[in-house]
N, C-alpha and C positions, 0 to 999 in steps of 0.2 A: 659200761657204755664207752664206746671209742671216743676219745677226745678229738675235737675239730681244730684245736689250737695248732697253728703252723701249717695247716693243710691248705693248698691252693684250691679255690673254688673251680668246679667243672663248668665251664661256659660253653662247651661244645654244642649244646642243644638249647641253651637258654636265651641266646641272642636271636630275636625274630628277624633281624636283617640279614642273617647268614643262612642261605638256602641249604637244606639238608642234601647230602650227597646222594645222587641217584645210583642205586645198586646196579652193578653190571650183570647182565644176563650171562650165566655160565655158558661158555663157548668152547667148542672143540674143533680143531682143524686137522683133518686127516689128509696127509699128502703135503710134502714140503719141497716139491720140485720147483721149477722156475715160477709157475703161476701160483701154486699153493704157498710157496715161501713168500711171494710178494703180498699175498692176501694176509698171511699171518703177521708180517712185518707192519702192514698198514694198521691192523688192529692193535698191535703192541704200541705203535706210535700214538694211537688215539687213547691210550690208557686202559685198554682191555688186557687181561692176562689169560690168554687162551691156554687150554691144554692141547698139546700137539702130539701127533704121532706120525712116524714115517717108517716105511719098510726098512730103509737103511738107517739105523739109529744115529750114526755119526752126523747126518744132516740136521738132526734136531739140536745138536750142541750149541750152535750160535743163538738159537731161539731161547734156550734155557738161560743163557747168559744175559739175554735181553728181558727176561722176566716171565717167560712162558714155563708152564709145567709140562714136563715130558712124560708121556704115558708109555708103558712098556708094551702095550698092545692096543689094537684098535678098539677092542672091547672095553678096556680100561678108560680110554679116551671118551668113548660114547657114554659110559656110565657116569662120567664126571660132569656132563653138560646137558643143558636143556636144548641148546641149539648146536647141531652138528653139521659142519660144512665139510664136504668131501670134494677134493680136487686131485684126482689120480690120473693115470695114463689113459685109461679107456674104461668102457663099461664093464668089461670082464674083470679088470682090476678092482673096481668097486664091489662087484659081486663077491670076489674072492676075499677082500678085506672085511666085508660085513657078514661073511658066512658064519652063522652060529651066534652072532652078536645080538644081544637083547636090545631091540629098538623101541620097545613099548614106551609111550609117553614122550618120545623125542620128536623134535622138529628137524627133519633131515633136508638139507639143502645140497643138491648135487651140482657142482660147477665143473664137472668133468665133461670134456667134449664128447658128445654122443650123437646118435641119430635120433630122430623123433620116436621111432619104434622102441629103441633102447630106453629112452626116457620114460615112455609110457609103461614099459615093463618094470622099470625101477619104481615107479609110483605104485603100481599094483602090488609089488612085493612089499614095499614099505607099509602100505595099508594093511596087508595081511598080517604084518608083524606089529601093528599097533602104533605106527608112526605117521605123522603128517609129512607130506613130501612137497618140495618145491624144486623144480629143475631150473638151471641157469645156463645161459650161453654168454660167455665173456667176450665182449667186443672191444678188446684191448690187448696190448702186449704187456708183459710184466713191468717194464719201466714206466708205464702209464698208471699203474695201480697205486692208489693212495696219493696221487698228485692232482690237486684241484686244478681244473681248467685244462687238463690234458686231453679231454675229449672222450675218454673211455667210458663205457657203461656196460651194464649186464642186462640181458633179456631174462625175465623170470616168467615161469608158467607153472600151473599146478595150484596148490592151496593158496587161495587169496588170504586166508586167515594168517598163514605163516608169513606171507609177504607183508601184511599190515602189522602184525605183532612185532616183527624183527626188522622193519624197514629202516630204522635209524642205524642199527648195527650193520646191516647189509650195505647201506649207502656209504660206509666209511671207505672201503677200497675203491668203489666206483658207483656212480648213480645207477639206480635200478629202473627198469621199464617193464611193467607187468603186461603180458600180451595174451593172457587167457587162462582159463581153468584147465584146458587140455595140457597135460604135462609135456606133450611133445612139441608144443608151439615154440618154446624158447629155442630148442635145437633147430626147428624148421626155419625160424627167422635167422638164426645164426648162420646156418649153412646156405640159405638163399643169398644173404648178403656176401658171404665169402665166395660163393660161386660167381656173383656179379663182379667182385673184385678180381677174381682169377681171370675172367674174360677181359677186364680192363688191363690187367698186367700183360696179357697176351698181346693186346693192341699196342701197348707201350713198347714191349719188346720188339715187335715187328717194325715199329716206326724208327726206333733207334738203329735197328739192323740196316734199314734202308740208307740212312745217312752216315753210317759208321765209317765207310771207306772214302768219304768225300771230305772236302775242305769245309766242313760244317762243325762249328764249335758246339759240342753237346750241351755245354752249360748255357749257351745262347739259344739253343733249340728247345731246351726243357721248358722255359716259360711259355713258349708258343704252344707246345703240346699240352701243358697243364691248362692254359687258357681255353684251348679248343675243347678239351674234355669237359671242362666246367660248363662251357656253353652248350654242350650236347646233353648234359645231365638232366635237364628238364624233360627230356624224352620219356623218362620214367613216369612222369605225371600224365603225359599224353597216352602212353600205353595203358596205364591204369584206367583212365577215363574210357578208352575204347573197349577194354575188357568189360567194364561195368555196363556199358551201353550195348555190348555185343555188336558193335559197328566199327569195322576196320576200314571203311571207305570214306565216310563223310569228312570233308575238310582236309583230306590228305594231300599235302603239297608235293611230296616226293614218294611216288608209288614204288612198290616192290619191283615192277618192271623197269622203272627208271634207274633204280639203284643197281639192279642186275646188269643193266646196259653198261654201267661204269666198271664192272668187275674185270673185264679183260684188260683195262688200263692198269688196274692194280696188279694183276698177274704179270703183265709184260714188264712193268717197272720192277717188280721183284726179280724177274729173270735178268733184266739188264744190270741190276745191282748185285746179282749173285746171291740173292736171299731166298732161302727155302720158304715157300708160301704155306707151309704146313699149319701155321696158326690161323690162316684165313680160310683155307679150303673147306673145313666143316661147315662154317656159316654160309659160305657162298653156295655150297652144295644144297643146303636147306632152301636157300632162296630159289635156286633152279627148280627144285621139286615143287615148291609152292606156286611158282609162276606156271610151270608145266601143268599143274592141276587147275589152271584157269583163274588164279587169284592175283594176277599181275596188277590190278587196280587198287589193291589194298596197301596198307602200310606194312611194316615188318611185324606187326602184332600177331598176324596169322601164323607166324612161325611157332608161336607158343602152342597152338593147337596141333601143329604138325609134330612137335616133339612129344605130345601126349597121345598121339594116335597109334 
């Protein structure tokens, strides 16, 4: 019998005041570009030890030094983990990386920027191969990932079970917002918000172009512009209410006809300032069409129906 004399007692599990360590869910990250790399670094900083894979192996070297396991292939990375997070260039890259890979029993989270139709196709193919699927739309830039309070978050759609099971892990890089069982909804929300942002940037660009050649300090003008855009932002809620009620007329203070009447001033000012009105013209053209169709007493909400006709 082995002597116990001189042996230190094992107290790792005998002290009831010390909580047992929570085992980490095996995690794989496919893609270590700007966003994929930021995700992997956030998980490493939180104490996870993901298996990582990248098409260009040299990009994985810094992650190995930080504690990640580097897989020689996407198939090897997938085989190592229960939760597989994919963040590649596009949908085609995902399809190529996962071609022939055994996905059975895996929870696949695709954070690649895709269209709604591509996300739905990815969900269907994952189901055919025995995997549960969750699509994500990342509403952040890489420097915001893993930074509490930075404001970034991720839209998720698809398997609610996957979202609930891995919610704590997925929340490490950025907070998650589940938007529905339809796998395409995350991409739809993502692109809808990005489209609105693009329109806002177009307006900001035009505004600064107007004052660019004048004795107007852009740093003094910027707060005025930001304040004005913030004041206009609640229009989104009014538009939603009008769409829900299918009523674009009741309570409208500034009708489409009134707005269109001011358009010539916008265009003359652009001409005087030597500014191309290219960013304004598409929207003004839609306003003209809607008013010409007899809807001048509406708000601008009717332009949504015009876009869909």
